[in-house]
N, C-alpha and C positions, 0 to 999 in steps of 0.2 A: 447623381452618378458617383459611385464609390471608386476611387483610384486604388485604394489598398485596404484590404480587410485583415484585421489581426487574427492569427490562428489562436486556438484555445491555449496552446503552450506559451505563446508570446504574451497573451493577456495574463496568464497565471504568473509568468516571470515578472511582468510589470507590477502586478499587485504585490508580489513578494518583495520587490524592491521598495515599493511604497511603505509596506508594513515594516520592513527592516529600518527604513529611515525614521519612521515614527517611533519605533522602539528605541533607536539610538538617541534621538533627541529627548525622549522621555527619561531615559536613564541618565543622560547628561544632567538634566534638571535634578533628578534624585541624588546624583553624586554631589552636586554643589550644595544641596540642602543638608546632606548627611554630615558635612563638616560642622554644621551648627548644632548638632545633637550630640551631647556628651557620651551617651551610652554607646553610640556607634563608633566611638574612637577605639574600642576594643576589637581587634581584628578577629580573634577567635569567636567572640560572640556573634559578630556579623556573619562569619563563615557558617557557623552552626545554624543560625536562623535562616539564612538563605538556602542552605541545603535541606533543612527541614521543610520549608515552604515548597520547594520544588518536588520533594519526595511525596509529601502528603497530598498535593494536588494532582499527582500523576503526570504532570506536564513533561517531565524529563523522559518518561517512558513512552508517552503518546507521540511526542514530536520527533524524537530522535531514535525511533525504532526502525532500523533499515530493513528488517524482515517484513514488516507490515507494508512498507512501500512496494517491495517486490511482489508480495501477494496481491496487492491492489492492481498492479500492472498485469499480472498473470490472470486475475479474475476478469479484467477488461478484455484481454486477449481471448479468453474462453468464451465470453459473451459474443465477441465478434466471430469466432469460429463457429459457434452454434448458429448464428444468423446466416453466415456464408454457406453452411452446410444445408440449411433449409432452402437456399437459392440454387443448390445443385453443385457446389464446389466440394470436392471430396477432401476431408480432413481426418486425421487420426490423432488420438491423445494417448500418451503412454504414461502410466503411473506405477509406482513401486508399492507392492502390498507387503507390509511388515509381517503380517501373520503367516502368509504363505512363503515369504522371503523370495518373491519373484516379481518380474515386471509383467504388466498386463496392458492390453490394448483396449481402448474404449472408443467406440464410434460416436461422434457428437449427436447423431440423430436419436440415440438412446437416452440422452440427457433430458431429464424431466425439468430440472431447474438448477440454478446456481444460486445458493443462498449463503450469505456471509462468507465463511471460509471453507465451504463444502460444495462438492458437485453431487447432485442427487440423480441416480438413474435406477431403473427397475430391471431386476434380473430374477427370473423364475418366480415371479409374483411377489418379490420382496424389494423394498427400497434399500438401496445400497448408498452409503455416504462415504465419499472419498475426500479427505482433506486436500485443499489446494496445494499445500506444501509438499504433497506426495507426487505431484505432477512432475515428470522428468523431462518430457519433450513433446512437442506438437509438430505434426507433419501436415503439409499441404501436398497431397499426392505423394510423390517420393522425396520431396524437398523438406528438410527440417527448417521450420520457421522460428522455432523457439526451443532452447535447450537449457536446462539448469546447469 
């Protein structure tokens, strides 16, 4: 019998806390060892090498990109909206069309798939790709459940 079950958000938080502790302890060890290496006594050299490593590996852009985090949340919400629409709950998705310079409404039952950063739906026999960052708001009935 389980008295308490962790939510996915709680589990992710605890894992993040564990990872952060591991990283801090690892870097404390690196810090102490760096005092014994003569080349690392030059602050400018250390700064350049550290920045070079972070830039070349792409870690800085992958981990600290706030826009990709927002798009992941919107993508998850869109998947939920499509699922709920199939169960009979009415939703509407609004997006901004750069070419026409206008806002359009998209009904979730017309969505064929959501892949990577795009919503794919069919209109007049053609597949239309809408970037997720163009989504401006999502309605459930008359209530706005998400807005950029």
